[in-house]
N, C-alpha and C positions, 0 to 999 in steps of 0.2 A: 361884304355884309357882316362878316364874322366880328369885326371890331365895333359894329353898331348894335350889338346885343350884349348886355352885361351878363356876367356869369350867373348872377342871382336871377335875372330875368329868364335866362335860358332854362335854369332849373325849374322855375315856376311853370313855364310853358310846358316843359316835358311832363311834369306831374299832372298838370291839367289835362293834357292830351291823353295820358294813361287813364285818367278818371273818366273821360268822355268815351273812350274806346272806339268811337266811329271815325276818328280823324287822327292822322299821324302828327307827331310833334312838328315835323317840317311843314306840313300843310297848315297847322294851326298858327305857327309863327308867321308864315307868309300872309295868312288872312288877317292876323292882328296888325302886321306892318301896313297892310293895305288900308286899315282903318285908323291906326294910331300914328303911322309914319315913323321913319327912322330918326334917331336911334330908339330902339325898343328898350325901355328902362323899367325899373321897378315902380317908379313914380307914375308912369303911364299905365302900367298894368293895374295899379291900384285904383284907377278911374273906371275900369271895365265893370259894367253891370250885367245882370243876367240877360236883360233885353239886348244889350250890346253883343254879348256872346252868341245869343240866339241868331241875331242878324249876321254875325260873322260866319256862323255855320251854315246858314241858309242862303246867303247871298242877298241880293237886293229885294227879293220878294219875301214878304212877311207871311209865312205859312206855319202851320202847326209843326213844331219841332218833333223829330223822331227820338230825341234825347229826353228822358224824363226830367222834369223840372228840378227835382232834388239833386240829380246828377249835375245839372247845369250850375246849381247853387254851389255845390262842392267844388266844381271846377273853378268858379269865380273866386271862391275863398282861397284856393291854391294860387291863382293868379295874383291875389292880394298878398300872398305870403303867409296866410293863416294856416296853422296846423301842420306845416311842413316838418317841423322838428319831431312831431309825433308819428309821422308816417314811417316809411321804410328807410329813412336816412340814418345811417349809423352815426353815433356821436364821434366828433373829431377831437383829438387831444392836442394841446398846444405843443409846439416844438420849436426850439431855437438851435441853430447850428452849434454843434459841440455837445449837445445834450446826451448823445448816444455814441460814444467813441467806438470806432470800428464798424460803423453801420453803413448801409447803402440804402438807396431809395428805390422802391419798387412800385410800379403802377399795375393795377389789376382791372381788366375790362369787366364791367359789371352792369347789371340792369336792376337788381333788387338787393336790398339789405347789404350784407357783406359777402354775397355770393360771387364766385368767379364763374359767371355764366354768360360772358359777353364775347362777341367777335370784335376784332379790332375796328372794323369799318362800320359796325352798326350798334355797338354798345351805347347805352344812354349816358354813361359816365365812367370815369376812371377813379378807382379808389387808390389813393397814394399812401403807401406805408413807409415808415422808416424801420429798417430791420437790422438788429444787432444780434450778437450771439445770445443775449439775455432778454431781449424784448422785441415785440412786434407792435408798433404804434401807428394807428391810423391818424395821419396828419392833415389830410385834405380829401375833399370829394369834388371832382371837376366834371361838370356836365359837358357833353360833347355837341349839344345842339347848335351853338354858334359856329363851331368849326365846320359843321355840315353845310353851311351856307358860303363857305370859302370857295375860291375858284378851284382849288385842289384840296378836297376834304381830307385826304390821307396825309398830306403835308401839314395841314392845319391840326389834325389830330396828333400827329407826331410832335408838333410844336407845343401842344398842350401839356405834354409830359416830358419835355426835353431836359428837365432837371432830374430825371430819373435815370438810373443805369439799366434797369430791366423793366420790361412790361410782360405780364402774364396774360395770355389770351386763350380762348378755346380754339380759335382759328384765325388765320391771317393769310391773305393772298400774297403771291410773289411780288407784284409791284409795290404793295403797301409795305412789305418787309424791307425792301430796298430803301424806301423813304424813311422808315423808322430807324434803320441802321445808320443812314446818312445823318440823322439827327443825333446820333450818339447813344441811342437806346437799343438794347438787345432784346428782341422778342423771344419768348419761350411759350410753346404750345403746351397746355396742360389738358390732357385727355383722360378718358376712362374714369371720370369721376361722376358719371351719371348725367342726366339731363341738366341739372342745376349747376354742375361744375364743382359743387362742394363749397365749403366756406373758404374764403380767401386766406384767413389766418392759418388754417390747416394746410393749405397749399404752400404757404410760406414757411412752414415748420421745417421742411427738408432743407431749404435754403439757409434757414437760421442755424441749423446744425452744421452745415458746411462752413459757415462763417467761423466756427471755432477752430477749424484747421483747414483754411482755404487752400484748395488745389491751385495750380498756376493760373488757370483761366479765371478763377474767381479773384485771385490776388490782383490780376490785371484790371478786372472790373472795378475793384475797390480803389483804383487810382494809380497803379504803377504804370499801366499803359492800356490802350484799347485792346480788347480781346474778343474771343468768340465763345458763345454759349453752346457750341455744338456738343461738347462732352457732357455738359450738365443736362442738356435736352435729352441726350441718349440715356443717361443715368435715370432721369426722371421717368422717361417712358418705360424703361426696364423695371423700375420700381413699382409702376402702376399696372403692369401687365398681369 
């Protein structure tokens, strides 16, 4: 099913579900697929009306919705793609390979704005940054909703960021860690930054400084050979204690 939902459609559904509050993104996409059929695309979402959404939320019986009509309207606008850029989606900068010499690519598990507040298996999206000694540039925002409908969602989530060398998370389980590492991405847990996890660019600042004089593990991450982030994770934890 993951390949039957476009990235843009997944983003719209996730934001609409957040607006509604009473239904999860996964439940909403399943209900929409039941009405619109696969593949779930932006064009199909653009046909959804308030009445359609009300029926999707209520099932076959037409009853008074528990969701306020204004909330339904806003959710429909989000399904249409309206106003998304003005919400909590951070602006993405253009990037072409070679723009930032000596840089690496880092994904951050996030739910809102540029906060590093996500768990690997449940975050709404990955913020993808290109990080060099002189710059941290957000180059992509990748919703995870489609991956959650794959047969193995952890494998699908890892595939979503397999062009990155590192993924920052608030937490990740053992089985998921193995699948992420197998995809060539090295997970780093960032803790003790409060409930929100702090701003992702701030969390990346320490890595950015390390790029100026990379230790052996980081040199390997940068392309010499595959390496481990164990030393960096320990240093990061010590620095935040």
